[in-house]
N, C-alpha and C positions, 0 to 999 in steps of 0.2 A: 365935493373932496372932504367934506365933513362926515358923509356917510362913511367913505370910504375908509378915512380915519378911524372911527367909532367901533366898522367892521373888523379892522386890524386891532387895534385894540382889544376889541373883546373876545377875539375867536381866532387871533393869530397867533396861537402857539407854536414852538418848532415842528409837535407832530401834525397839529392842521395843516401848516405850510407845506411838512411833506408829500402829505397826503393831497394837498390841493396842487402839488406840482406832476404828482402821478396824475390827475384827471388832469391834467393840461397837455400832458403828453397821449397820455391814452385816447383826447377828444381834439389832438392838434390834424387838422384838414377831417375835420371826420373818420379817422383812418381807422382808431376802435370799432366806430359805428360800423365802420364798412365789411370790417373783417368777422366784428360779429355777424353780420346780416349774412356775408357768404357760409358761414359757420352755419347759420340755420339752415339754411339752403341746402347744405350740402348732409346734414343731419336729418332734413326731414322731406324729405323726398319728397311724399305724398303732396305737399304742399311749395314744392320746390319753388314755382311760380310767383306764388306769394311773397316768398320771400326774397326772389329778385326783384320785384317792384316794390316794395318794401325798400328795399335796402338803395332802391334807386333814387325814392322819395328822399331819404335820407343825404345822399349825393347834391343832388336837386336843391335840395334848403341850405346846405354848405357852398354851392354855390350862388344861390339869392344871394346870400350872407355878403360871399365876398363881392359879389357887384354893387349894392348897396353900400359896403364899406367902401367902394372907389368914386360911387356918385358924392355922398356926402363926404368924404373925407373930414371925420372928426380926430382929432390926435387925441391917441391914449392920454390918460391921467400922467401930469407931470406937474407934483408938488411937495414943496420940502416935509411935508407931514405925512406923507403917503408914500409906502417901500411898495419897487418895482420889485418885486421876489420871483421873476421868472423872464426866461428869454421869447420872445414874441417876430412870426414872421415877419412882421408890417405894423408901421406905425398907428395903424388905422384903427378906431376905437366900436365905430356905432355901426352897425350892429355887433354884438356878442357871434362868433360863428358858433365857439364852443357851445353857446346855450342854442343857439339857432340848431344846430345840429342833434344835440343832446335833446331837446323838445321832438324834435322828428322823431327821432328814433325810440322814446318813448310813447309814442303814439303811436305808432305804425306799428316797433314789434311789441306791444305793449299789445295791442289787439290782436295779434298772430298767436301771443303769447297767453291769451285772454288774462292779463295780470296788469292791475293799475298801479303802472310803471312811472306814471309824471310827477307826483309827488315824491317817489323816491328819489327819482334820478337828477331831477330839474332842479329843485331849488340848492343841492349840494353841489351842482355845477354849474349855478349863477352865484353862489358862496365864495365858490372858491376862486373867480375870477376876479371878486374883490378882492378878497383874501391876499391875492397874489398880486393886489394892485392894480392891474393891466386893464379893467374896465368899471366904466361909472353905471350904475345902477340903472339907468335908463336905456344902455345900451345889452343888458341882459335881459331885462324885460321887453324891447325892439327885440332881440334875436330869440327869445320866448316866443314870443307874438308869430314872429314870422315861420321858424319852424311849425309851428301850428300850424298856423294855413296850410303850409307847404303841405304840410302830412295827410291833413285832412281834406285839401284839395283831388290831393292822391289816391286817396281813399276811394273819394265817391267818382273820381272818372274809374278807376280800377272796378268800380263794383258795376259801374255800366258798364262796363266790355265786358262783362261776364253777365250779363243779364240775355 
């Protein structure tokens, strides 16, 4: 709780909260990343299959995070010193599905675009979940590890299938 309180106190300005809410909406059920992948498949016809596989990896990562949430059943933060600044589809916290799908997207889409997206996407999404008061730091770290794991496994399986 101290870390959440510190994050909200240090960077939880109205402007940051507004951006974090937008990121929350974009990442809800991985929808923004799934649309991004679908657009990639539509635009990049030559690598359409790669985009479809990458987008499927993001969907699998999101599904994995939901499955883990249902097993672990950790409740979201609830403390007087931490403000919850956005609605959530469930009361379950561990792992952060937003961090999971964003990390998976950063890995698989970054590889397709040949851009290092992990640093640019993962930290802001992780911080946004804490700014909004809906995840503990361990939730976003675990989500990022899960997302990266699913993405790396998906890329390896895809490469093996293309040999």
